[in-house]
N, C-alpha and C positions, 0 to 999 in steps of 0.2 A: 559534679554538682558543687556549686559555690556554697559557702556557709550560710548565705542568706536565702538560698533557694530550697524550697520544701516540695516534696512530692505531694500530690493531692491525696488526702486521706479518704479512702472509699470504704465506708462501713455498710453499704447497702446489702451486699451478699450476706454478711454475718447477721445483720439485723433481720433480714428476711428469714434466715434459719431460726433466729430467736423467736420471731413471730410464729413460725410453724410449730415450735415446741409448745408455745402457749396454746395454740389451736389443738395440738395433739393431747395436751394435758386435760382439756375439757372432756375428752372421751373417758377419762378416769374418774370423773365426778359422777357419782350415782345421780340419776335424774331427781330422786327424792331428797338429795342433799344439796341441791343448788341454793337453797335458802338456809343452809347450815352455817353456823358460826361457832367458833370455840367458846365465845362468851358474848353476853348481850351487847357490850359496848364495842365490839369489833364487827367489821363488815362480814357479810356472808359471801360465798362464792359468786353469786349473781351480782352483788354490789361491786366486788373487785373487778369482775369481767366488764360490767357496765362502765365502771369508772375508767378502765383502760380505753374503751371505745369512745366514751364521751370526751375524754381528755384529748385523744387524737383528733376527733372531729372539732373539738373546741379550738384547739390551736390552728388547725387548718382553716376553720371558719374565720377566726380572728385574723389569720395571716393572709388568707386568699379570698376573703369575703364570700365564701360559699357556705351558707348556714345550713345546718341539718337540725331538724326539730327533735328534741330529746324524746318525745313520745313516740316518734317513728322508730327509734332505736330500742327503747325500753320494751315495747311490745314484742319486737322481733327476738329479744334475748330471753324470753321466758323458758326456752328449752336449750339443751346442749347444742343441738344443730343450729338453732337460731343464733346462739352466742358465737359459734364458730363462723357462721356467715358474716355476722357483724364485725368480728375481728378481721376477717379477710377484706371486707369492704373498707374498713378504716385503714388497714395497712395499705391498700391500693391507693388511697388518697395520700397517705404519708409518702409512699413510693414516688408518686408524681411530683411531690414537693422536693424530695431528695434528688430527683433526676433533673431538676431545673436549677442550673447553676445561678441564674439571675435571682431566683427567689432565695437561694441560700446566702447570697451576698447582700441582699437587700435589707434595709432596716425596717422593722415593723413596730408600729406604735399603737397602743391601745390602752384599755383599762380593764382590770379584772378585780372584782369585788372592791371597787372604789379606789384602787391603786393603779396609777399610771405605770406603763412600762415602755421600754424602748430596747428591742433586741434584734440582733441580726438573725437571719434565717438559720445560720449555723448553730446559734445558741438554742433556738427552738428545736432543731433536730437533736442535739445532744441532750436537751432536757427531756424530750420524748423517749429517747433511747434509755436514759437512766430510769425514767418512769416505768417503762416496760420491764426492765430488769428487776426493779424493786417489786412490782406486783406479781411477776412470775414467781418470785420467791414466796410471796404470800400463798399462792396456789400450792406450791410444793409443801409448805409448812402445814397447811390445812389437810392436804391428803395424808401427810405423815401422821398428824394427830388422829385422823380417822383410821389409821393403820391400813391404808390403801397403798398397795405396791404401785409404784410409778417408775417410769424409765429413769435411769441414772443418766442425766444429760450434763455435759460439761459446757464450757463456753462454746457458743456456736461456731 
């Protein structure tokens, strides 16, 4: 391989496992604790999970012009099972994006909260991966604060 040639970075398998750990963690959240937060100014479990799903759909909607209505998701995520299904569906949408090399290489432009952006699909993918990792940590921390044993998972 020449110094200027790079192998394609394929994170799909690892990210898929990361997504599965998030879905599995939902089983550890007691149904009556979905709206629990460590303090008033922090999101509760439901908000963290909804935020993950909304952000995935938001970027995929902005990127692929397939809009999902927030109320469709919010109602579905009122239970653990609903949250898990919403995570699976949003992952399926991200997976289609990750599997489309043309989308990953394309430039996407838009506006979020009054700010214009211009990002390649690769940037969007890595942004969403970082976002998933960050909020998976929130779930681990909340479970720990509730003294709920959860699986010790490493990097996917």
